[in-house]
C-alpha positions in Angstrom: 149.7 49.4 125.8 146.6 51.4 124.9 146.7 54.9 126.6 143.3 56.0 125.5 140.5 56.0 128.1 137.1 54.6 127.4 134.0 56.8 127.5 133.1 55.3 130.9 136.5 56.2 132.3 136.2 59.8 131.1 132.7 60.2 132.5 133.8 58.8 135.9 136.7 61.2 136.1 134.5 64.1 135.1 131.9 63.2 137.8 134.7 63.0 140.4 136.1 66.3 139.3 132.8 68.1 139.3 131.8 66.4 142.6 135.0 67.6 144.3 134.6 71.1 143.0 131.0 71.3 144.2 131.9 69.7 147.6 134.7 72.2 148.1 132.4 75.1 147.3 129.7 73.9 149.7 132.3 73.4 152.4 133.6 77.0 151.8 130.0 78.3 152.1 129.4 76.4 155.4 132.8 77.7 156.8 132.0 81.3 155.9 128.5 81.1 157.4 129.8 79.5 160.6 132.6 82.0 160.9 130.3 85.0 160.4 127.9 83.6 163.0 130.5 82.6 165.6 133.3 85.2 165.4 131.7 88.4 164.0 130.1 90.7 166.5 126.4 90.8 166.2 123.7 93.1 167.7 122.3 91.8 171.0 118.7 90.9 170.0 118.9 90.6 166.2 121.1 89.9 163.3 122.6 92.8 161.4 120.9 93.7 158.1 124.0 93.0 156.0 124.3 89.5 157.5 120.6 89.0 156.9 120.9 89.8 153.2 124.0 87.6 153.1 122.1 84.6 154.5 119.2 85.2 152.1 121.7 85.0 149.2 123.7 82.0 150.5 120.8 79.7 151.5 119.5 79.1 147.9 123.0 78.7 146.6 123.9 76.1 149.2 120.6 74.3 148.6 121.3 74.2 144.8 124.8 72.9 145.4 123.6 70.2 147.7 121.0 69.0 145.2 123.4 69.1 142.3 126.1 67.3 144.2 123.7 64.5 145.2 122.3 64.3 141.7 125.8 63.8 140.3 126.7 61.2 142.8 123.5 59.3 142.4 123.1 59.7 138.7 122.8 56.6 136.6 125.0 55.6 133.7 124.0 56.7 130.2 121.7 54.4 128.3 124.3 53.3 125.8 126.5 51.9 128.6 123.8 49.9 130.2 122.7 48.1 127.0 125.5 45.9 126.1 125.4 43.9 122.9 126.1 40.2 123.1 129.5 39.3 121.9 129.7 37.5 118.6 131.9 34.4 118.6 132.5 33.1 115.1 132.5 29.3 114.6 135.8 27.5 115.0 137.3 26.3 111.7 138.5 22.9 113.0 135.2 21.7 114.5 133.4 18.7 113.2 130.2 19.5 111.5 128.6 16.2 112.7 126.5 16.5 115.9 127.6 14.5 118.9 125.8 11.4 120.0 126.7 12.0 123.6 124.0 14.2 125.4 126.8 15.9 127.4 128.6 17.0 124.3 129.7 20.7 124.4 129.0 21.2 120.7 125.3 20.6 121.2 
């Protein structure tokens, strides 16, 4: 049994690992933002300055992670994987060299 993985298997596992890490990070950001909005006491008519700076920092990070995650999940396969070479089948040694007279002959 061959235990080595092909390049496509390695790339697939790498994409899954990176995708899971980015998704967990994005979920953590969303959880922290929701927690800070819902459970932390805020001033009556405005948002606190610290939270405002926090949101200014988090929004571009979450946008970047969302774009990166979608790019990884929608990314195409490398060019060398899409261009497959036709398989070479050497001629059989025991075949007759004479062509068949039958039009349905498989050796035609």
